[in-house]
KEKE-3310 file (N, C-alpha, C; in steps of 0.2 Angstrom, whole numbers, plus 5000, padded with zeros to 4 digits):
npx = (5067:5081:5091:5096:5088:5076:5080:5082:5069:5062:5068:5065:5050:5049:5053:5044:5032:5035:5036:5022:5015:5004:5004:5012:5025:5017:5015:5005:4990:4972:4956:4940:4924:4911:4897:4902:4918:4931:4944:4957:4966:4982:4991:5007:5020:5036:5053:5059:5069:5060:5048:5039:5023:5017:5006:5005:5000:4988:4977:4973:4988:4984:4968:4957:4943:4930:4917:4902:4899:4888:4899:4902:4916:4924:4935:4944:4952:4963:4961:4972:4978:4968:4967:4979:4977:4975:4967:4956:4958:4948:4935:4934:4946:4952:4953:4958:4955:4965:4959:4944:4932:4917:4918:4912:4915:4913:4916:4913:4905:4917:4928:4935:4932:4929:4918:4916:4908:4909:4908:4915:4924:4931:4948:4964:4964:4971:4974:4976:4979:4976:4981:4979:4986:4979:4984:4994:4999:5001:5013:5007:4999:4999:4990:4981:4965:4958:4947:4938)
npy = (4839:4848:4858:4869:4871:4874:4886:4894:4895:4901:4913:4918:4918:4927:4939:4940:4942:4955:4963:4962:4970:4982:4995:5010:5013:5020:5033:5036:5029:5027:5021:5021:5019:5023:5032:5043:5050:5060:5070:5079:5093:5100:5114:5122:5135:5134:5140:5142:5147:5151:5152:5142:5133:5119:5105:5098:5088:5076:5070:5054:5048:5036:5031:5020:5012:5004:5000:4996:5004:5018:5030:5046:5056:5068:5081:5093:5109:5114:5125:5134:5134:5139:5152:5157:5159:5149:5138:5126:5123:5132:5125:5112:5104:5101:5089:5075:5060:5046:5036:5040:5033:5029:5039:5054:5070:5086:5104:5114:5130:5143:5136:5128:5116:5100:5088:5071:5058:5041:5028:5019:5003:4989:4990:4999:5017:5029:5046:5064:5079:5095:5112:5130:5147:5162:5164:5155:5139:5125:5113:5096:5083:5065:5054:5039:5031:5016:5005:4992)
npz = (5017:5015:5027:5021:5010:5017:5024:5013:5008:5019:5019:5007:5008:5018:5012:5002:5010:5016:5004:5001:5010:5011:5016:5022:5035:5049:5060:5069:5073:5073:5079:5072:5077:5077:5069:5064:5061:5067:5061:5065:5058:5056:5051:5048:5047:5041:5045:5032:5018:5008:5015:5016:5019:5028:5028:5043:5051:5051:5062:5065:5057:5051:5049:5055:5050:5058:5056:5047:5032:5028:5034:5041:5038:5046:5042:5049:5051:5064:5078:5079:5067:5059:5065:5061:5047:5038:5026:5019:5001:4990:4980:4982:4983:4995:5002:4994:4987:4981:4974:4970:4971:4980:4989:4994:4995:5003:5005:5019:5022:5023:5022:5032:5036:5030:5025:5022:5015:5018:5008:5003:4998:5007:5014:5011:5009:5001:5003:4999:5009:5007:5009:5010:5011:5009:4992:4992:4991:5002:5007:5004:5014:5016:5021:5027:5025:5032:5028:5037)
capx = (5070:5087:5091:5098:5082:5071:5082:5080:5061:5060:5070:5060:5044:5049:5054:5037:5027:5037:5033:5015:5012:5001:5004:5019:5025:5013:5017:4999:4984:4967:4951:4933:4919:4905:4894:4906:4925:4934:4951:4960:4972:4986:4996:5012:5025:5043:5057:5063:5070:5054:5043:5034:5019:5016:5001:5010:4998:4981:4977:4979:4991:4980:4962:4954:4935:4928:4910:4899:4898:4892:4902:4904:4923:4925:4942:4944:4958:4963:4960:4978:4979:4963:4969:4985:4974:4975:4960:4956:4957:4941:4934:4934:4952:4956:4954:4958:4957:4968:4953:4938:4925:4914:4919:4909:4917:4911:4918:4908:4907:4923:4934:4939:4930:4927:4914:4917:4904:4914:4904:4921:4924:4936:4955:4967:4962:4976:4972:4980:4976:4979:4979:4982:4985:4978:4985:4999:4998:5005:5015:5001:5001:4996:4988:4977:4959:4958:4940:4938)
capy = (4845:4850:4864:4874:4873:4877:4893:4898:4896:4905:4920:4920:4920:4934:4944:4941:4945:4961:4967:4962:4974:4988:5002:5012:5014:5025:5036:5036:5025:5027:5017:5024:5014:5027:5034:5049:5050:5067:5071:5086:5094:5105:5117:5127:5137:5133:5145:5140:5153:5153:5153:5137:5130:5112:5101:5094:5081:5074:5065:5051:5046:5031:5030:5013:5013:4997:4999:4996:5011:5024:5034:5052:5057:5076:5084:5100:5113:5115:5132:5138:5134:5144:5159:5159:5161:5143:5136:5121:5127:5132:5121:5105:5101:5100:5082:5072:5053:5043:5032:5043:5029:5028:5045:5060:5076:5093:5109:5118:5138:5146:5131:5126:5109:5096:5082:5065:5052:5035:5022:5015:4997:4988:4991:5006:5022:5035:5053:5070:5084:5101:5118:5136:5153:5166:5161:5151:5132:5122:5106:5092:5077:5060:5049:5034:5028:5009:5002:4985)
capz = (5015:5018:5031:5016:5006:5022:5025:5007:5008:5024:5017:5001:5011:5022:5007:4999:5014:5016:4998:5000:5015:5007:5020:5024:5042:5051:5067:5073:5071:5078:5076:5073:5078:5076:5063:5062:5063:5067:5059:5066:5053:5058:5046:5051:5042:5043:5043:5026:5014:5004:5020:5014:5024:5027:5032:5047:5053:5051:5067:5065:5051:5048:5052:5054:5051:5059:5056:5040:5029:5027:5040:5040:5041:5046:5042:5052:5053:5071:5079:5078:5059:5057:5067:5057:5041:5034:5024:5013:4995:4987:4974:4984:4982:5001:5003:4987:4987:4975:4971:4974:4971:4986:4993:4992:5000:5002:5009:5022:5021:5027:5020:5037:5037:5024:5027:5017:5016:5017:5006:4999:5000:5012:5012:5012:5004:5001:5001:5001:5013:5005:5013:5007:5015:5003:4986:4993:4993:5007:5005:5006:5018:5012:5026:5024:5029:5031:5030:5039)
cpx = (5076:5087:5092:5092:5077:5073:5080:5073:5059:5062:5066:5053:5044:5049:5047:5032:5029:5035:5026:5012:5010:5002:5011:5019:5021:5015:5011:4994:4978:4961:4944:4928:4912:4902:4898:4913:4928:4941:4953:4966:4976:4991:5000:5016:5032:5047:5062:5064:5064:5047:5037:5029:5018:5010:5005:5007:4990:4980:4972:4982:4987:4974:4959:4947:4933:4921:4907:4898:4891:4894:4904:4911:4923:4932:4941:4950:4957:4963:4966:4979:4974:4965:4975:4983:4974:4968:4962:4955:4950:4940:4934:4940:4956:4957:4953:4960:4960:4963:4947:4931:4923:4915:4916:4911:4915:4913:4912:4910:4913:4929:4938:4937:4928:4924:4915:4912:4908:4909:4909:4921:4930:4943:4957:4964:4966:4973:4977:4976:4980:4976:4982:4981:4985:4979:4990:4997:5003:5007:5010:5004:4997:4995:4984:4970:4959:4951:4941:4931)
cpy = (4846:4857:4870:4876:4876:4884:4897:4900:4901:4913:4923:4922:4926:4940:4945:4944:4953:4966:4967:4967:4981:4995:5004:5012:5020:5027:5035:5032:5026:5023:5022:5019:5017:5028:5040:5049:5057:5067:5078:5087:5100:5108:5122:5129:5136:5139:5143:5147:5156:5153:5148:5135:5123:5110:5097:5088:5081:5069:5060:5050:5041:5030:5024:5013:5005:4996:4999:5003:5012:5027:5041:5054:5065:5078:5091:5103:5114:5123:5137:5139:5139:5151:5161:5160:5155:5141:5130:5125:5126:5127:5113:5101:5100:5093:5078:5064:5050:5039:5035:5039:5027:5034:5051:5066:5082:5098:5113:5126:5139:5141:5129:5119:5106:5089:5077:5060:5046:5029:5018:5008:4996:4989:4998:5011:5028:5041:5058:5075:5090:5107:5124:5142:5159:5162:5156:5144:5129:5115:5101:5086:5071:5054:5044:5033:5021:5007:4994:4983)
cpz = (5019:5022:5026:5012:5011:5023:5019:5006:5013:5022:5012:5003:5014:5017:5004:5003:5015:5010:4998:5005:5011:5010:5022:5032:5044:5058:5071:5070:5076:5074:5077:5072:5077:5069:5060:5065:5062:5066:5060:5061:5055:5052:5050:5045:5045:5041:5038:5022:5010:5009:5018:5020:5023:5031:5036:5049:5053:5056:5066:5058:5047:5052:5050:5056:5052:5059:5049:5038:5028:5034:5037:5043:5040:5047:5044:5053:5060:5072:5078:5071:5056:5058:5063:5049:5036:5032:5020:5007:4993:4981:4975:4983:4989:5003:4996:4988:4981:4971:4974:4974:4978:4991:4990:4997:4998:5007:5012:5021:5026:5025:5026:5039:5031:5027:5021:5019:5014:5015:5002:5002:5005:5009:5013:5006:5005:4999:5002:5005:5010:5009:5009:5012:5010:4997:4986:4995:4997:5004:5008:5011:5015:5017:5023:5028:5027:5033:5031:5039)
residu = (MET:SER:PRO:ARG:THR:LEU:LEU:ALA:ALA:ALA:ILE:GLY:GLY:SER:PHE:LEU:LEU:GLY:CYS:ALA:TYR:PRO:TRP:PRO:ASP:VAL:LYS:SER:SER:ALA:GLU:CYS:ASN:GLY:GLN:GLN:CYS:ASP:VAL:ALA:VAL:THR:VAL:SER:ARG:HIS:ASP:THR:PRO:ASP:PHE:ARG:CYS:PHE:VAL:GLU:LYS:ALA:VAL:PRO:ASP:GLN:LEU:ILE:VAL:LYS:ARG:PRO:ARG:PRO:VAL:LEU:VAL:LYS:PHE:GLU:LEU:ASP:PRO:GLY:SER:ILE:ALA:ALA:GLY:TYR:ARG:PHE:PRO:ALA:GLY:GLY:ASN:GLY:ILE:VAL:PHE:ALA:ASN:PRO:ALA:GLY:TRP:GLU:CYS:ARG:ALA:LEU:PRO:GLY:ASN:THR:ARG:ILE:ASP:CYS:ASP:ASN:ASN:ALA:GLY:PRO:GLY:PRO:HIS:LYS:TYR:LEU:VAL:ASN:ALA:VAL:LYS:GLY:SER:THR:ALA:CYS:GLU:PRO:LEU:ASP:PRO:TRP:VAL:VAL:ASN:GLN)
# end
């Protein structure tokens, strides 16, 4: 093969690998090797003209579950968010998986914690974290759970 052909193949291969990567850049990642994974959720209000609130972080942005399922994933609002009056919305919409197959989530009384049974298959699982303050919905966050 000529050097020109090899270069074209290398560039094309790099392009395909880049497109095949299924996850976005993540700022933080953590592994969970136990029967239970704890995910802290923080909500804050920004000084915007309409005083919107935002789900700021679910620590981590990407949770890597390394043990066979089932695993209990506990999503809990942090104490500061609870003190400020933030809750997960009633009706089970606090944690919403893009593909809910294999996930069973239930809100606990008070709507400050949601427990999800992770029976989903391997691979990435995108979800939304929703929060409210009174009747005002906050901007959601969209992290990942990756089952290995």
